[in-house]
C-alpha positions in Angstrom: 0.0 0.0 0.0 1.5 3.3 -1.0 1.2 6.7 0.8 -1.5 8.0 -1.6 -3.7 5.0 -1.0 -3.2 5.4 2.8 -4.2 9.1 2.6 -7.2 8.3 0.5 -8.3 5.7 3.1 -7.8 8.2 5.9 -10.0 10.7 4.1 -12.7 8.2 3.5 -12.6 7.1 7.1 -12.8 10.7 8.3 -15.8 11.4 6.0 -17.6 8.3 7.4 -16.8 9.3 10.9 -18.3 12.8 10.3 -21.4 11.2 8.9 -21.7 8.9 11.8 -21.3 11.7 14.3 -24.1 13.7 12.6 -26.3 10.6 12.7 -25.5 10.1 16.4 -26.8 13.6 17.1 -30.2 12.5 15.6 -30.3 9.1 17.2 -32.4 8.7 20.4 -31.8 6.0 23.0 -34.2 5.5 25.9 -33.9 3.5 29.1 -36.2 3.3 32.2 -35.8 2.4 35.8 -38.3 1.5 38.6 -40.3 -0.7 36.2 -40.9 2.2 33.8 -41.5 4.8 36.5 -38.6 7.0 35.2 -37.5 7.1 31.5 -34.4 8.9 30.3 -33.8 9.7 26.6 -30.3 10.6 25.3 -28.9 11.2 21.9 -26.4 8.8 20.3 -23.5 10.7 22.0 -25.1 10.2 25.4 -26.3 13.8 26.0 -29.6 13.8 28.0 -32.5 15.0 25.8 -35.4 14.2 28.1 -36.7 12.7 31.4 -40.2 11.4 31.9 -41.3 10.7 35.5 -44.5 8.9 36.4 -46.4 11.1 38.9 -47.1 8.2 41.2 -43.4 7.9 42.0 -43.1 11.5 43.2 -43.2 11.2 47.0 -42.0 14.3 49.0 -41.2 12.0 51.8 -38.8 10.0 49.7 -37.0 12.3 47.3 -33.9 10.1 47.5 -35.7 7.2 45.8 -36.7 9.5 42.9 -33.1 10.7 42.6 -31.8 7.2 42.4 -34.4 6.2 39.7 -33.5 9.2 37.6 -29.8 8.5 37.9 -30.3 4.8 37.1 -32.4 5.7 34.0 -29.9 8.2 32.7 -26.9 5.9 33.3 -28.6 3.0 31.5 -29.6 5.2 28.5 -26.0 6.6 28.3 -24.6 3.0 28.4 -26.9 2.0 25.5 -25.8 5.1 23.6 -22.2 4.2 24.2 -22.9 0.7 22.7 -24.5 2.3 19.6 -21.5 4.6 19.3 -19.0 1.9 19.6 -20.8 -0.4 17.1 -20.8 2.5 14.6 -17.2 3.3 15.1 -16.2 -0.4 14.7 -17.8 -0.4 11.3 -15.6 2.5 10.2 -12.4 1.4 12.0 -12.4 -2.0 10.3 -9.4 -3.8 11.8 -8.0 -0.9 13.7 -7.9 -1.1 17.5 -11.0 0.1 19.3 -12.2 1.9 21.2 -10.4 4.9 19.8 -10.7 8.0 21.9 -12.3 10.9 20.1 -12.3 14.4 21.8 -15.7 15.4 23.0 -17.3 11.9 22.9 -17.7 9.9 26.1 
């Protein structure tokens, strides 16, 4: 493989990664906790986009439980988004070592 081919492959890979990052911005991943009492939605990069809380779980006497449910839902949604991200990056990376650390992502 000569240098020109290597540069071309690098440019193609960079283009594919840019496209994937744009798609990840549009991707939505949700996860719930407490049997569906709290649902968190994140984008494909893991940024929180929304939280839905069932009103029956709101108990002024037990705010700590609600906090735990919110944290659990967000963590699970971010883990799912990370899996989506890693799967997409593996497609681009081919045989290269993964995970590659990209600035600003996870």
